[in-house]
C-alpha positions in Angstrom: 101.0 159.6 159.1 102.4 160.3 155.7 99.7 158.2 154.3 96.9 160.6 155.3 99.0 163.3 153.4 98.5 161.9 150.3 95.2 163.0 148.4 93.3 160.3 146.5 94.6 162.0 143.0 98.0 161.2 144.5 97.2 157.9 144.8 95.6 157.6 141.5 98.5 159.2 139.7 101.0 156.8 141.4 98.5 154.0 140.1 99.0 155.5 136.8 102.5 155.5 137.1 102.7 151.5 138.0 100.3 151.0 135.0 102.4 152.8 132.4 105.5 150.8 133.8 103.5 147.5 133.4 102.9 147.7 130.3 105.6 149.3 128.7 108.8 148.8 131.1 109.5 152.9 131.1 110.1 154.9 134.1 107.9 157.7 134.4 108.5 160.8 136.9 108.6 159.4 140.4 107.3 162.5 142.7 103.6 162.6 143.0 102.9 165.8 141.7 103.4 164.7 137.9 101.7 165.9 135.2 102.4 165.4 131.5 100.6 165.7 127.9 99.3 162.2 128.5 97.3 162.8 131.4 96.3 166.7 129.8 95.2 165.1 126.5 95.0 161.6 126.1 93.3 160.4 129.3 90.0 162.2 128.4 89.7 160.0 125.4 89.3 157.0 127.1 85.8 157.2 128.4 86.8 157.7 132.0 84.8 160.9 132.6 88.1 162.9 133.3 88.0 166.6 132.5 91.6 167.8 133.1 90.3 171.4 133.6 88.1 170.9 136.5 88.5 167.3 137.8 90.7 165.2 139.7 91.9 161.7 138.4 90.4 159.0 140.8 91.7 155.7 141.8 88.2 154.3 140.5 88.8 155.7 137.3 92.2 154.4 136.8 91.1 151.2 137.9 88.5 151.3 135.1 91.2 152.2 132.6 93.3 149.0 133.9 90.4 146.8 133.3 89.3 148.4 130.1 93.0 147.8 128.6 93.2 144.0 129.8 90.0 143.5 127.8 90.7 145.4 124.7 93.7 144.9 122.8 93.1 147.8 120.6 92.5 150.1 123.4 95.8 148.9 124.9 97.7 149.8 122.1 96.3 152.8 122.1 97.3 153.7 126.0 100.8 152.5 124.8 101.4 154.5 122.1 99.7 157.4 124.3 102.6 157.2 126.1 105.8 156.0 124.3 108.0 158.5 122.5 107.5 158.4 118.7 109.9 159.7 116.7 110.5 159.7 112.6 114.5 160.8 112.4 116.0 159.6 109.1 119.8 158.2 109.3 120.3 160.5 112.3 124.3 160.7 112.7 124.6 158.5 109.4 123.3 155.3 111.0 122.8 153.3 107.8 126.5 153.7 106.3 127.7 152.9 109.8 125.6 149.3 109.8 126.5 148.5 106.5 130.3 149.3 107.1 130.3 147.0 110.1 128.1 144.5 108.7 130.5 143.9 105.6 133.7 143.8 108.1 131.6 140.9 110.0 130.7 139.2 106.9 127.0 139.0 107.8 123.8 141.1 107.1 121.7 140.9 110.2 120.4 143.9 111.4 118.4 144.4 114.4 116.9 147.9 115.4 115.7 147.6 118.7 113.4 150.3 119.8 112.7 151.2 116.1 109.7 153.6 117.0 108.0 154.7 113.3 110.5 152.8 111.5 112.9 155.5 110.1 115.9 154.2 111.6 115.1 150.6 109.4 114.1 152.1 106.1 117.5 154.2 106.4 119.5 151.2 107.3 117.8 149.6 104.1 118.6 152.6 101.9 122.1 152.3 102.8 122.4 148.8 101.7 120.5 149.3 98.8 122.9 151.9 97.6 126.2 149.8 98.5 124.7 147.3 95.7 123.4 145.0 98.7 120.1 143.3 97.5 117.3 143.2 100.5 117.0 139.7 99.6 120.3 139.1 101.1 119.6 141.2 104.2 118.0 140.0 107.4 116.8 143.9 108.9 114.1 143.6 111.3 112.7 146.8 113.6 110.9 145.9 117.0 108.8 148.2 119.4 107.0 147.9 122.1 104.0 150.6 120.5 102.1 148.6 118.3 100.5 151.4 116.6 104.2 152.8 115.7 104.7 149.8 114.2 101.7 149.5 112.3 102.9 152.6 110.6 106.5 151.7 110.0 104.9 148.5 108.0 102.9 151.1 106.1 106.2 153.2 105.3 104.0 155.9 105.2 105.2 159.3 107.0 103.9 163.1 107.1 105.8 165.6 105.2 106.6 167.6 108.0 108.2 164.3 109.9 111.0 164.4 107.0 111.4 168.1 107.6 112.8 167.5 111.1 116.2 168.7 111.7 117.5 165.5 112.8 116.9 163.8 109.7 119.5 163.5 107.4 118.7 161.2 104.9 119.7 163.3 101.4 116.9 164.7 99.7 117.8 162.7 96.3 117.7 159.6 98.2 113.8 160.5 99.5 113.1 161.4 96.0 114.7 158.0 95.1 113.0 155.8 97.6 109.6 157.3 98.7 106.9 158.8 96.9 105.4 162.3 97.2 101.5 161.5 97.8 100.1 164.9 98.8 101.3 165.7 102.3 102.7 162.0 102.8 105.7 160.3 101.7 105.3 156.4 100.8 108.3 154.2 100.8 108.6 152.0 97.9 107.6 148.3 97.4 111.3 147.7 97.3 112.0 149.1 101.3 108.7 147.8 102.6 109.1 144.4 101.2 112.8 144.3 102.2 112.2 144.8 105.9 110.0 143.2 109.0 108.5 144.8 112.0 107.3 143.3 114.9 106.1 144.2 118.4 108.4 143.5 121.3 108.8 144.7 124.8 112.6 144.5 125.4 112.5 144.3 128.8 110.8 140.6 128.2 113.3 138.0 127.5 111.2 135.7 125.8 109.8 138.2 123.4 113.6 139.3 122.7 114.8 135.8 122.3 112.0 135.0 119.8 112.3 137.9 117.4 114.1 136.0 115.1 115.8 132.2 114.7 119.0 133.6 113.9 121.2 135.6 116.4 122.1 139.1 114.8 125.5 140.6 113.6 124.2 144.1 114.4 122.0 145.4 116.9 120.9 148.9 117.2 119.5 150.5 120.5 119.7 154.2 119.9 118.1 156.7 122.4 116.2 153.9 124.1 117.7 153.3 127.5 117.1 156.6 128.5 113.3 155.7 129.1 114.2 153.0 131.5 115.4 153.0 135.2 118.3 151.4 135.7 117.3 148.0 136.5 115.2 147.3 133.3 118.2 149.3 131.4 120.5 146.4 132.2 117.9 143.5 131.8 117.7 145.1 128.4 121.3 145.6 127.4 121.6 141.6 128.7 118.4 140.4 126.9 120.1 142.0 123.4 123.2 140.4 124.2 122.0 136.9 124.3 120.8 137.5 120.1 123.8 139.1 119.3 126.3 137.0 117.9 130.1 136.5 119.0 131.9 139.6 117.8 129.1 141.2 117.0 128.2 145.1 116.6 126.2 147.0 119.4 125.1 150.4 118.4 123.8 152.0 121.4 123.7 155.8 123.0 125.3 155.3 126.3 126.9 157.8 129.0 128.2 157.2 132.3 126.1 154.5 134.2 124.6 152.9 130.9 128.2 153.0 129.6 129.3 151.0 132.6 126.6 148.4 132.2 127.2 147.7 128.5 131.0 146.8 129.5 129.7 144.8 132.3 127.3 142.7 129.8 130.1 141.9 127.7 130.9 144.4 125.6 134.3 146.2 124.1 134.0 150.1 123.4 135.2 150.1 119.6 133.8 153.7 119.2 131.6 156.5 120.1 128.4 154.8 120.9 129.6 151.3 119.2 130.2 148.3 121.1 131.8 144.8 120.1 130.3 141.8 121.6 133.1 139.7 123.2 133.6 136.1 122.3 
């Protein structure tokens, strides 16, 4: 009886939820009345004949989208990029200095930014190493994200002027001038930065992909403002996957409250500061 009360568009939206979840591991809103900028502004550009102002989304359109994504990697990357959060926050909460400090304590410079988006956290950490007199040739610094489009921008190190103007950006103006060149409405990272870091596409829910990020385990992993986009089960999977590639006594920076905090501790971490955890030996 309940099935008959669900419209075709409701079923199409639910199928779209499943498709997003499969491609990104991220949880969407679970109610059938879900609407978002993703539907209104993006699906119109995927050749589905969908007009959000007058049409209902149909199952056949979602199945067509699914087939297109399977057949076209570029389209798949666009689909993931359209849904995934994509932020540019340079040195938010002074993460660069904190990572350098912990790395010095450990005597190891192998750092992973998990869920790096467009790379601002990676470059912030790189700048902090350079300002501390540590050559990037002596550092392994890798950023990973499921969003291939964001990774491509990170590799280029090119940012809009307005992206630097976000209130969460805490990189001092003198360091922006020192490590980025102004080219019209763009800021372009120096060769010293781009050649000293590495970016890869990786789905953090996929254990094999995470295990293949690097040959050696990391001494520090940052996974900030990431877990909130996943359901509890996948958040736990991500924590355990990252725990596996962190060396004993390694440091885990993770924005976590409540249930996430409990899950991190259950995975074998000791809380040693606000949003800072140490892996047990």
